[in-house]
C-alpha positions, 0 to 999 in steps of 0.5 A: 478114799481109794483114788488110785482104784477109782482112776484105774476103773475109769481108764478101764471103762474108757478102754473098754468103751473103745472096743467093739462090743457084742450084744450080751446074752441074758446070762452075760448081763447077770454076771456083770452086775456089781456086787456090794463092796465095803463098807456097804456090805458091813452096814447091817453087821455086828462086829465081834471082838475075839480075845483068843487067850481068854475065850476058852480054857485052852486059849487057842485058835482051834478051841475058838473055832469050835465056838464059831457055830454059836456066833454064826447062829447069833448072826455075827457078821465080822470077827475082829481077832485081837493080835495073834502074833507072838508077844515080846519077852523083853520088858514083858508085863505079867507072865503072858504079856500084852497082845499089843507088844508084837515081836514078829508081825508075820508069825502066829503066836505058838501059844495060840496055834499055828499058821494052819490053825489061823488059816482054818479060822479064816476059811471057816468064817468065810464058809459061815458068811462071816468076815475076819479083820485082824487087829494090827498094831502099827504104833510100836513093837516089842523090844525083841522085834528084829527091827530093834537091832536090824533097823534101829532107824525105824524107831522114835528116839529120846533126846539122848538118842535112845529108842523110846516108848509111849506113856507107861507102855514100857513093854513096847518100843515106839515106831517112827512113821516118818521113815519111808522104809519103815512104812514100806516094811509095815505095809509089806507085813500087812500084805502078807496076811492078806495074800497068805490068809485071805483076811478081810481087813484090819482093825488098826490099833491107835491108828492116829497116834504118832502115825501120819495120815500119809501112812494110811494113804500109802497102805490103802493104795497098795493093799486095796487092789489086792482085795476088797478090805474093811478098814476100822480105825481105833481113833476119833476124827473125821479126817480118818475117814479119808482112808478108813471105813469106820472109826471108834465113837470113843466119846459116846462110850464115855458119855454112856458111862456118865449117864449110867452114873447119873452124871449126864442124861438122855439129852447128852446122848441125843445132842452128841449124835447130832453133833457127831453127824454134823462133824462126820456126815452120815456116810462114815461108819462110827463103831458104837460099844458099851465094852471092849478089851480095854474098858472091861479090864481097866474100867470095869464090867458093864454091870459095874458101869451101867448097873441095872441099865446095861441092857438099855445101853446095849439096845441104844448102841445097836439101834440109835446110831453107828455099827455096833460091837460086842466083846468076847463074853459080853453076850453071856453077861461077862461079870469080871474084869478079865486080866490083861497079862494073864490067863483068865478064862471067860465064864460061858454059863450065862447066868442071866440068860443074856445071849437070847437078848443079844441075838435079838439085837444082832437080828434087829440090826440085820433085818431093819435097813433103817438101822444100818450104819452110815448112809445105808441106814436112816438118819436118827431123829429125836421125837420126844422132849424129856431129859431122861428119855431118848426116843428116836425115829429112823426110816429107810425106804419102807422100813421104820424103827422107833426106839424109846429108852428110859436112861434113869433108875426111876419111872419116867413119861414119854412126851412125844413131839412128833405126832406122825409116829402116833399109833399102836405098836408091838415091842420087838422084845416082848411083843407087848402092845403099846400106844404112842400118842402126843396127847397121852404120855406113856409111862416107862419103868426104870431103865425100860427100853422099847423098840418098834419096827414097821415095814 
């Protein structure tokens, strides 16, 4: 992915090898041990999408900072901050507009706070051992971005030569990344947030839509030498992993919707995982989720889409495959579609007391290497044969995790096909004892999920 960095390391190694070397002391040896780099150091972590506007009644960066100790206690490792830049006013949708219609890439939206506030957010996150990735919108700008008048050549045009927009995103102007000067300007704006605020990476919006891969080659070549960065693409496609550490498992999200509605089953999910591994290999991180800002606002809450099975699907995306993501309020049972262009504060009362459940999921992921993302974790192997039950085994070194999930609203039986997992286990969530046997099927309640860990 970062060939220029690799070449520099090789040259540096050759030059160093040619110099006279003193015998290092024990202390010197210890200081030269290589520390983990991205994506490895994100393999055990959970991504948390932060919707600043809706997260608190104030809708400010500082108000969100006050909630960060809670997220630290949950074990959250990566904060994905939705765009914090000012929102365009021309052709704005709704009274407050979309985060993704940016009028200036280098300014903090005064509705959210100041540059100093954002710096405090990043510094606080680092003190809490959390990383911060900023949502970056390279596909389009607001209609009142300075480039509209200063650099109209940066934009895509229709047949009449007018700046155009994509689909029904009438509040945005589409950029043309075939223009090399645009690419330079965009990369310079990204560089600003690394150098000025010390962010840890980017979640790149619509990363493959109307954007050539060579833009990302240029971006990573220039930005990676500044700092070890985590790159998350909101896009499918194995080719994206030439430059990105993680991509969206969009298709899996849509398949879980179908399973929740009874239009697909456990076989569908198991088959998708194996197909995805065949296409991507085990090394890439695939971000798994059951909601995000788009799904919640436009397609419904997890309760609307999964009903009584919402916790089963959450346990699935945290344990079976990929790097999991939570959306603001998901951990306390967000039960409304948040308005996208208006103020609509999240209710944090947690009526179903779900935060302990999600905290346990975050901890489960972090403490079991078998569940880590990419090649850092264990390959998922299916260990049952039943169209409504998905059971898997993942192993890494001495750590084994077994998951058993009933993806239906009716009682089902676990029919093991792998006798090696037979034995007595305690469920991670309830500590209740269960016997796994190829000879005596285990009866599962509707939407029941079980996780067993062994070291």
